[in-house]
N, C-alpha and C positions, 0 to 999 in steps of 0.2 A: 706070409701073407701079402707083403710088401711087391714080392712078385709077382702075386695075383692078381695083386690092386694095379699094378702098372702095367699089366700084362692085359686085366681089361680097360683100362685108360685108354692103351694106344689103340686096341680094338673097337673103344667105344668114339676116339676121334675119326679113324677110319669111317667107318658107319656116316658121321655127322659131315665127314668132308664128302660121300660119294651122295649124301641127301642132297647136301648145297652143290654139289657138281651136277644133280638130275634137277634142281633147280634151277641152277643158272642157263641149263641148256632149254628150259622152259619158257624164262624167260624171251620176248619177244627183244629182239636187237633195236636198239634207238635212232631212228636216223635224225639228229640234229642237222636242221636247216639253218640257225644262227641269222647270217645277213640277210639270207630269202626269204625269209621270213616277216621281216623289218618293215618293206613298205605295206603289211596290211596293219602290224603292229603301232608303228610310228605313225601310220594316217589314220588308223582310226582315232588313236587319243588325240592328235593334233586337233581335227572335227571334234571329236568329244568336247574340246577344253574349248575349241571358239564357240560351241553350242552350250556349253554349260557357265562358262566367264561371259559370252555373251549377253547372258540375260539377269545373273545375279551380280554383276558389277553394276547396273543400272536399277535394280528391282527397288533400293531404296525411294527413289524419285519418281519410280514407277506406280507405286503404290500411294503415294502423296499426290502426283499428278492426277493419276485415272481414277484410284478408288476413294481420293479425298480422306486420305488418313493422317493422323497428328502424325509429324515428326516422332513426338516420344511413342506413340501406338505402333508405328513403322519399324524403327528403329528397333524397340522389343520384341517385336514380330521376325523380324534379321537374325536381332542376336540368338535367338529360341530357334529360327532354323539353323543357323550357322553350328551351334552348339549341338545341337542334337544330331546331324549331321557328322560330325568330326566322331563324335563317340558314338554311332551308328557304325561306324567304320569297323569297331570291334565284332559286334554281333555278325555282319557280314564275312568277315577275314573267319570267324567262329564256324560258320555256317560251309563258305567254301573246303576251309581245309578238314570239316571231321565227316563233312556231308556228298557235296555235289562236284567239289574240284573247282581250279581257278575257270576250267574255258565256261563250263555251263555258268558259274557266277555271272561270268561278267557278261554274258551271252544275254541273261534274262537283264541283268541290270542294264545293258545298253539300253532295252527295249524301255526298261522301265522309266528312262534319262529321255528316251524320244516322249514317251508318254507325257512326262510331266510339263516338259517343254511344248507341246503340242497344246495341251487341258490350258497352260498359263497363254500362249498367243491368243487360243480362243478368247481369253478373256479382253482383251484389245479389241478381236476382229469383229464378236456383236455386242452391241449397244446394250442387248436383255442380261450379259453378261457381269456391267460394270455400272454402275453410279452414275445419275447426267454429271456432263460436265461443269465446273464451277466458277463462274468468275471472279468470285469474291476473293481475296488477300485473306480474310479473316475465315480460315477453314470450318472453322466451328460455324458458321453460318449455310454450311456445306451440306448436302444430302450426304450422309452416309451410304455404304452399301449393307444389302436386304442378307439377312440370313444365309440363303440360298446364295445368292454372287458369295461372300467368303466363306462357304463349305466349298462351293465347286473350287473357289484360288484353294483354297489349302489342301483340296484333294491332288492339285497340282504339285503344289510342296511338300505333301507327301510321299507322292511318284518321284519324284526327284531326290528325297530322302533313302529311299529305297536304291534307287539308281547307284547313288554317290555311295552307298554302305556295301554296297559289290564291287562297284569299278574300282574305286580309289585305291584300297587296300591290296587290290588284286593285280592292276594291270602292270604294274611295273614288274612284280613277281613271273607274271604269264611272260610277260617279254624276256626274262632273266633267265626262264626257262627254258627259251629257243636254243641256248649255249652248253654246248656239252664242258662242262665245270672241271672235267679230269682233263683236257687237253689244253695249252698254251694259249691258241689263238680260241679257245670258248673263255680262258677266264679274262682275256685280252676281250673279249667280243663282251662278256657281263660287265666289263668295267669301262668299256665307251660305250652302252647302252643307256647307263646312267645319264649318261653327261649327257645325252643327245635326245632324252625322256627331256630334260627341264631346257633344252634349248627350243624343243619343241613347245611344252610347253609355257615359255615364257613370248615365244611370237604370238602364241596364241592370245595372249592375255594384252599382248601390243595391239592387235588386231582389234581386239573387243573393245578395249578405253579407248579405242581413236574410231574406227573405220565403224563398227558396230552401234555404236555407242551414240556418234553424230546421226545415225541413223535415227535411232529409235527416240532423241529427244529434238531434236530438230529437221526431220522429215515425216514417219507415222509410227507410229508406237506398232502399230497392227504389221505393217513390215518388217521394223524394226525386233519382233519377237518372232518375229515368221524367219527370221535369217537362221538365227540357233536353233531351231527344231528342226530347218533342213539342213543344217550341218549334222546335227544328231544322226537323222535317219542317214546321211551320207556314209558316218560313221558306222552304224551299223550292218549297214553294207560291205564297209571294207572288212570289217572283224570276221562274220560269216564266209565271206570271200575267201580267204587265205582259212578255212578249215581244214583242207584233205594234207595241210603241210604243217598243223602245229604240233609242237608235244603235248601231251596234256597228261599231265601228272593226277595222279588217283589221289584220294582223298584214303587216308588209313586211320578214322576212326578220328576219336577225339583227340588232340594233341595236348589239351589243356586241364584235361582229366590224367594224366601220365604225372603232372605238375602237381597237379593237386594230391594225389598218391603217397608224393612223394615227402610233401610238407605234411600230410596227415600221420604217414606211419612212422616218421621222423618224430612226432609229436609223441605219441601213440609209445615210442620205444627212449623217450628221453633219458631215462633214468640209467639206459643201460651204457656200458664203459666201450669206448670205440678202440678196437685193437689198434697192436702198434704198429700190424703192418696190414694195411685194408687189403690190399692185388692179391695176397693168400690167404685172407679170413672172409672177408666181403663178398656176398652172392652174384657171381656172374652172369649174366644171360642175355645174348643180343636177339632180337627174334629173325628168324631166316626173310629175305628178300624183301628187310627194311631202306625205306630210301632215306632213312639218317645214316650220317658215317658216323662209324665206332669212333669212341672218343676216349681219349686216356684218364689215366684218373687224375685230378686236381688236389691241391689241399686246400684250397677254399672253399669257405661256409664246411666244414667238416662234421658241423651237428646235424647235415642232412646225410651226412653217411649213415646214419642211424637206420634209417631206414634199409637198407643195406643187410644190416645183421640179423645173421641165420639165427633162430632160436628153436629149440627143441620144440614148441606149436606150429610152425613154419612145417608147408609141407610142399613137396616138389614134385612136379609131375613128369612122366617118364623122358620127354621130349627134353627135360632142362629149365623148362619154365616154371614161375612159383604158381602155386594151385588158387592163392587169394593174392592179387596186387593189393588189396587196402592192408593188408597183413606185412607182406615183402615186396620188396622194387631190387629190381638189380642195380649194380652200379651204372650201368649205362643210363636208367632212365633219372638216376639221384646225378651226372653228370649233364644230360640235356635241360633236366630245372637248374644245376646251377649258371647254365647257360644263360638261361631266361631269368633271373635273379640279379647273376655279374651285369647284365644289361642296363636294369635300373638305374646304377647312380651317374652311368652316361647320362641317360635319357632325360636325368631332373636336369643336368648342366645345360642342356639343349632345350629347357622351357626358360631358363631365364636369359638366353641366346634370343629367341622366339621377341621373348618381351622385348629387346632391342628392333628386331623388324620393326616390331607393329607402330612403333613410334615414328620411323620411316613412312610408313603408309599414312597413319595419321594425322598427326602434326603439323608435317611438312606442307599438306595442303594449307593450313590457317596461317604456316607462313609466309606462304605464294599469295594467299589474296591479299595480303597485309606486305606488301611488298612489289616493287615497278615492275613488271610484269609484261611490259610494251619489249617488242621486239627489234630493237636498234634504235633506230628516229623513226620507226612507221604508230601507225594507229593502233596497230593491231596487239593483240593481247593474248600470251597465250593461256588458254584456260588452265586454274588454279590445279584441278585433279590430272591433267596429262602431266603434270611436272614426275608424277611415277615413272614414267617411262624413261627419265633417266634411269631409273636401278635396274632395269629389264635389260635396256642397251649396254649396261655392263657388262652383266650377267649372258648375253647371246652373244657379245664381241668377244669375251674372255675365252669361252667354252669353247668352241674352236680351236683357239689355238693353244689353249691348257691340254688338248686332247690331242691334239695334233702335232704340236714341238713342244710343249714343256711336258708330258708326260714321256715319250722315249727317250728325249734327255736327261729325265733325273732315273728313269729305267738302268739308263747306260753308266749312269754314277751310283747308284744305291740298291742295284740288284734287284729292290723289288717291282711287282707287276704292273701295280699301281703309281711308280715312282717312287711314291711318298706311303708313310701305313695310312690307313682309313682313319685312326683319330688322331694322328700329324695333321689331315688334312681337315680335319673337324675343328684342331684344335687354331689353325688358321684362320678361319673361320670364325670363332668365337671371339678372338683377337681382332680381327678386321671391324666387327660392330661395335663393341668396345670403343677402335678410334673412330668409326662415326657417328658415334654418339659425343661424345670430345669436339668435334666438328660442328658438329651440329649445335651445340653450346657456344663454339665461339663465336658462330652466324650468326646465330638469336640475338647475340649480349650486341654484335656490330648493327644487325636490323634495330634494334630496340634504340639503338643511341643515335642514329639517325633520323628515327621519327621525329625525336624532338629537334634534334640541332636541324633538320635539315628534310624535313616531310618533303614526298613528290606531290610536284602542284599540278592542281587540274585530274588527278586522280579518286577517286571514292572509294569506300569498299564498306558494305552494312556492319562490317565487326567493327572499324573504328579509324582513325587516321592510316594512311600507305608511307612507306616505308620510302625512301629516295633509293635507298639499295637494291640493284635490279636481281629479282629472283633468281637469276643465271647462278649467282652464290650460293646457292643450294644442290647444284649438281655434283659439287666433291663429296658431301656427303650420302646423298643418294646414290652415286656411284663406287663408293666404300659399302656402300650396303649387297648395294648386285653382285660385287665383288665376293661377301660374307655367305650368298644364299651359296653363288658357286661354289666353294668350299664347306661350307660346313651344312646345308640344308643336302645337298646331293650327297656327302659323306655320310650322314644321319642316315639315306635311307640305302645305301650300300652295308652302311655297316649292319643295320639291325635284319638283312637281307643275308650278310652271310656268319654273322655270329648265333641268329638263334636257328634250333633245329632246325631240319630239311622240311621237316612234316609241317614247322608252323610258319611259313613264309608270308603266307596273306596273313594271320596276326599281326606277321615282326611286319608286313607295310600298315597296319593301324596304329603302329605306335608310334609314327613320326605325325600322325593326322590329330591323334590323344597328347601330345606331346605340344602342340597347338590350340587345344583346347583348353587346356591346363592353363598355358601363358594367357590367353586370352582373359581368363578367370583372374590369375595372377595379376596382368594389367591393370583389371576393373578396378581389383583391391589396392594395387599401386596409388592410381589414378582418385580414388576414392578416401584414402590414408590422408594426402598430399593436399586435397577439399578440407577436409575436417580440421587440419592441423595447421593450414595456410591464410586459412580466410578470418582468423583472428588475428596475424599475426602481423608487426609493423612492417614488413616488405609484402603482407597484403597475399589474395590467393594468388598462387602460381600459376594457376590455369583456369583465367576467367574468360567469357564470350571474346574480349578485346583482351588481343595477347600484351596492346604495349599498355594493360594496364595491370600485365603480370610479370610472372617470372618463368618463363619456362625453359629461360637458359638455366637455370637452376636444379628445374628438373631434369634436363639433358646430364646436366652432371651428377645429378642424384641415380641415372641410368649408370652413365659412365662408371663410379663408385661400384653401382651392385657386379658390373660387366666385370671388373678386375676383381673382385672378391669370386666372379664364378670364372675367370680366367683359374685362377687359385686354385681353384676346388675340381676343376675340367684336368690340370696336370695331376694332380695328386690322383683322383680317378683312372687317368691316362696312365700313369706309372704302374698304380696296383691292380691293372687289365689285362688279364690272359688270354689270348686268344684263342679262340675253339678249337682241337684237335694241333696246339699249338707244338706240344710234346710228345703227342702219342709215334709210338715207334712199335715195328715188326716185336719184340721181344716181349712189350708189354703186352700188347695182344696177346700174344700165345700162352702167357703167364695167365691171364684170364682164361683164355677157353679150358686150359689145361685146369684151372682151379674147378670151373663149373663142372667138367666131368670126374673130375675126383670127389665133389662132392655127392653124386650120385651114388656114390657106393660109400658113402663112410656108414 
């Protein structure tokens, strides 16, 4: 009996091998163009960001100056738009990975983004599409937009949301798809691509918050909003111009359904006892020609293993797959679900990191407004909103050095393809944002002290007295924030891309933006708590309109304390984390394959 089973297994293995070989012969050879595709992709992304950021960075001013909306109404509209945009990336990623693929999704989303920017630019060009200009400083005395004017504007917002939902989660993954992940040069190309992507993104931000915003505010809104629309049109031409050389990964159906199936089946079979030797007992099956790499068995989240326990009621098809995947999941499915679940604790640490980044973008402008912004002894004052450019400069100056000098040096020392591990890179960024918050607290303490002992003479601010402290003292904290982004933000994107199953890489791209959305809500919650708990305290409200009457330094110390706790939390998660496919061996793969064949003859 045993001899017959072994002979049957060997015969079936040969048959399966022949089928796999035949399938492989049918598969077309993928021609990875790598760097050759980058001028189209990087150029497309640069102009796309110039267009999107060029409009969004000054949209709040536009809504109040041209549409006569109150600051509260305009701020609420922008917050709703940003939140909806970030959460819409999950839907866009799902549609991309499930139905359309990244190429089609990006093409459609790019066109939608152009149309959105074009619609918004039209509201500035034609007088009938916005209310009449108001000279009164009290906006309540101004004529607001009509219903159809507001509807036309919101249609532009809607098109931008559709565009961002497809572009944000897919463009990074699509760029990385152009490199062969099975070669050393391809792996290095993927690592460099993430660095250069953020380099171009930050460059676009710098141009947008300076030149484009200047044209919009000081020259003409019509011209200023037309420029981003033209940038987006150029982006579309560049993207479609490289169509013939792109590697286009086809979708394999709903990847989220597979994860949900594992969760549902493991709950259904929660009362079953796990086997002592999972590899010899759990159901093993790998779909032929799947783009997902075959994963080794891991001991984390063992309760999910119950989804792969074979019961007498479970039926298996002749090709070795389960007849009903809502009753029985393969060990490969379980491990793919573990990949997703395993990422979530790391994602949570990134949320707190983003809260620290938000402070450097939010309160630094208010600090600059109540500091001496004169450039040297001249009468020229650097605009308060422009100080955030120092964070961008820090990132753009560091990335080429890191990619071309630091990484090759570390690679020779550590033997790792990225010089250091992805989690180590993220950890450095999480630590740097804590350092940035701590420096911010001491700088604000100095600014506040000087405003009472040595206020700047002849310099006035609508918010209150101006300190004699030069606003250039804000550069160190901003530079640290830029370095933190260079490590943690880029590390996050690379981490999600590499640790999610290959058929979920668009969804992996959306995780970065979902983290940003969650951090915005957490930041709003923290500010609300601080307002309510400190307004009746002896120290007074920490965050009033006039920073001199508050204690922003205390708030920075609070963010620092949260950051320190987050550092320890991240270290624990990083030590616990198991990289995808880290322990995969041919012997384990062979054992899983043999077990799969054997079950067909039991």
